[in-house]
N, C-alpha and C positions, 0 to 999 in steps of 0.2 A: 281343215280349211285354214289357210293362212290369214293373217290380220287384214291384208289388203283386200282379199276376196270378201271377208266379213264386212268391211267398210263399203265395198262396192254393192254388195247385196242389200245393205241397209239403205243405200241411196236409191236402189231400184224399188225397194219396198215402199219407201216414203215419197217416191217420185221427186227426188231432190234435183231440181233443174240447175242448182248452183254448181253441180259437177259436170255440166255440159261442156264438152271439149276435152275433158280429162280422160274419159273412156266411153266406149259404147258396149252394149251387151247384145249378144245374139241368142235367139231362141231356137233350139234344135228342132222342135216340133213344127215350126213354121218356116224356118230358114230365113227369118227376117231379123235385122238388127236395129236397135233403137238407142236413143239418148236416155240417160237415167230418168229424166223427168217426163217420159212418154206417158200419155193418159190412156193408152190401150190397156186391155185386160192383162193383169199381172200373170207372168208365167210361173210354172213350178220351178223351184230352185234347182232341181237336178237337170232341168232342161236349159239352164243359162250358161253361156260361155262369154267370157270378157275379152275385149280387145282394146288395146291402147289407142288405136286409130281406126278410122273408117276404112282405110286402105287394107288393113289387116283383116277386117271383117269381110270385105269384098273378096280378098284372096282366098278366104276360107269357104267361099261359096254362099255367103249370106247376101240378101237383098236389103236395100235401104228402106226403112219404114216410111210410108207416104204420109203418115199422120204427124210424126214428130220431126221428120226431115233431118236426120242426124248429120248429113253432109253439110248442112248450112250452119256453121258455127256461130253461136251467139254468146258474147261475153257480157256478163252483168256489170262488171267493173274492170278497171285497168289492172288491179291486183290479180284477178282471175286470169286475165290474159297472160300475165307474167308467170303464173303458176303453170299454165298449160305449156307455155314456151319452155319452162324449165323441165317439165316432163319430157317433152320432145328432145331436148338437148341431152338429158340423161339417157334416154333410150338409144340415141345415136352413139354417144361415147361418154359413159358415165365417169371414166377415169380422168378425163381432161377438163371436167367442169369445176371451176372454182366458184362455189356458191356465193362467196362474198363479192367477187367481181361481177358475177351475173346479177346479183341484187342491185349493186351500185349502178350498173348499166340500165337497169329498169327504173332507177330512181327511188329505191327502197333500201333500208338497212337489211343486213343479212338476217338479223333476228326477226324482223317483221315478215320477210319473205318465207322464212322457215315456218313461222307460226301460221301464216296464211296457207302454206302448202299443206300442213297437217290438218287444218280445218277443211280444206277442199278435197284433198285426196283421201284423207282418213288415216294416214300413217305418216310418220316423220320421213324426211328425205332419206336418211340412212336406211330405213326399212324398205323404202321403195327401191333403192339401189340394190339391196340384197335380193329383192324379188326379181329385178331385171337380170342380175347375174345368174340366178337359178333358172330363169327362162332361157338364158343363153346356153346353159349347160344342157337343158332339156332338148333344145333345138339341135345342138351338136351331137348329142347321143342318138337322136333319131336319124341323124345322117351317118351313123356308124363310126363317129370319131372316137378314138380310144378315151376311156374315162379320164385318165390323168391329163391328157392333152385338152380335153373339153374343160376341165376344171381350171387349168392355167389360162387358157384363152379367154375364159369368162371373167378373169380378174381376181380369182382367189389366189392368195399367196401360198397356200398349202392345201393338201387333202383334208387336214384336220379342220381348217377354217371352213371348207366346203361342207363337211359332214356335220359341223356344229351349227352352221347358219343356212346353208343352201339346200342340203339334202332333204330336210323336213318339208320343203316346199315342192319338191319334185315327186316324192313317193306318196303312196297311200298314207294318209296322215294317221298318227297313233289313234286319234278318235275314231276314224273310219275303221281301222283295224279292230279296235275294241268292239265296235258295233257289228262285227262279223262281215266287214266288207260291204256295208250298206251302200247301195247305189252303184257298186262296181260291177262291171261285166268281166267275169273271169272265165277263161277257157282252160281246158286241161287235156293232156294226152298221156299215154303210158307206153312203156317199152320193156321188153324182157332182156336182161343183161346177165353177164356171168356172175354178178353179185346179187342178183334177184331182180324183182320188178321195180322199175323206177317210174314214178308218176310226177309229172311237172305241170304246174299251173302258171298262168301269166295274165296280167292286165294288158291294156294297150301300151303301157309304158315299159313293161319288162317282166321278167320272171319273178313271181312272188312266193312260190313254194316248190320245192323238190324233195320228195320223200323216197326212201328206199325200204323195201320189205319183201315179203314172200307171198302176200295175198293181195291181189289188185283191188278186190272189193273192199277190203279193210282200209287200204290206203285211200280209196275214193271216199269212204265214209269219214275218214279223218279230215279230208278236205272240206266236206260238208259241215263238219263240226267247227272247223276253224273259220270258215266263211259262210255262216248260216243265212245271212241276209243279202248275199250277193246273187247275181245272176250267173250261176255256175253251169257251164255247158261243155260237153266234150267236143273237141275240134281237132281231130288228128291231122287233117289236111292243113289247117291254118298254122299248126305248130310243128310241122314236119321238119323244119330247119332246126328248131330247138331240140327235137328228139334225136336228130342226126348228130348234133354237137355233143349231146349228153352220151350217146352210144359210143362215140369215139373217145370221149373223156374217160369213160369207165375202162376201156381197153388200153388206156395210156397213150392213145394215138392223137389226141386233141386236147384243147384247153377250154373248159366250160366257163372260165372267168371272162371270156370275151363276150358272153351274153349280157345284154342290158338287164338291170334288176329294178324291182319296185318293192322296196322293203320298208317296214316300219320298225324303228328301234330307237333306243336312247342314243345320245351323242357318243357315249362311250362305246356302245355296241357297234355303231357305224364305223367308228375309228378302228376297232378290232377287225371287223369284217373287211374293211378296205385294205388293211395290212395283209390279211390272209389272201386276198385276191391278187396280191403282188408277189406271193411265193410261187416261183416257177415249178412246173411239173418235174418230178424227180428230186425235188429238194424239200427239206423240212426245217421248221423252226421249233424251238422249245417254247413252252408257255412263258417262261421268263424272258426269252428273247423278244417275243411279241410285245410283252409289257414294256420293254425298253424301246422298241420301235415306235410305240404310240406315245412315248414320253411319260409313262407312268410305271417306272420300274418296280414299284412295290405292289402293283395291282395284279399279281400273278393269279390269285384265286378268282378275281373278277374277270380276267381274261378267259379262264376256264369256263366260267359261267356264260360268258358271251359266246364261246364256241358251242356250248351245249344248247344255247337258245337259237343257234343259226337255223333259219327256216328253209334254206336252199342248199341242200347237199350238192357237192361238186362245183356249183356256180360260186359259192363261197367255200373254198376247199379247207374246211376245218380238219379234214383227215390228215393234212400236212403239218399238224401241230402235235408234238410228242412231249413226253416228260424229259426232265433233265438227265435222267439215267439211261435214256434211250428207249425205254418201254413205251408202248403205244398210248397209255392213258385211256380215257374213255372215248366213246363215240356214240352219238345219239342213235345211229342206225346199226349198231353192232360192231364189235371188234373184228369179227371175221371180214366184214365188208371193208373196214379201214385197212386191215392188213393186206387184203387183196388189191385194193386201190393203190397202196404204196408199192406193192410188188410190181403191178402192171406199169406204173409210172417209172419205177427204178430200172426196169429192163427194157424200156422203150428204145 
């Protein structure tokens, strides 16, 4: 959970009406949205979804609460009105907002407005801007926009900046991952391929696991061990497109890197995995070349470790990374599978 969501949840728990106008929260079990200070029965955290405006909540299919009337904005002081106005301005076009000029127009110093913003919203302006950028990437990816294009359009100067600051807010958080996917609904499917059985799992945001082996039941058990606290369900029909993409990728006839991902990793691992997803089919890089690509030329051994930790075979094509001498090196799912994949891709 990111810091902004933590702050919002605290406001909901404490019924802090001073945050009125900054955001509203929807309750999935009732399909009703409320202002933070609503006196109605408190919802379970896993049923809460946050929206910056009432319009967003309406568009998501929620109904306005008749008790707290969130559509009727009430500002407790002029500074709060300015904070809400700044939130809306940042949401529209964060890149063009000069905080100093905005504060002066409201009759405040920049320092005072920033301090009041942190008090009301729960995070500094810079953190809120990072959150907005991550949300823009999420929306773009859901619209099937290529990853790199989505990152640039959201205002990140580079993929590295995105994976260090934005990616952790998009994917299953490290805490959730360590908790075995607690609260996540994860579906999976399997397919038989020339290199063995492939099992793929996904959240609503993207693919979170792809494993290769020879025994489907063993692979399924590994998924249960990896995500013991999630709602893990088989859904062959729902993941038919994912299965088709993976089947074509195994035969060297398609590119699985086009699939959206939902991964938890360190900033370094995410940088490595992002670089691997940019290696085209039929091409390879050495571990040292990957290290240079991510701007850490001495981190060759760490690159190897990141490849070994890759949880999504094919989607993050770590099989396209080889040793300096041309030998294959290691592969989490077996050197025979790695050799076959490179052969299929090289003869496409």
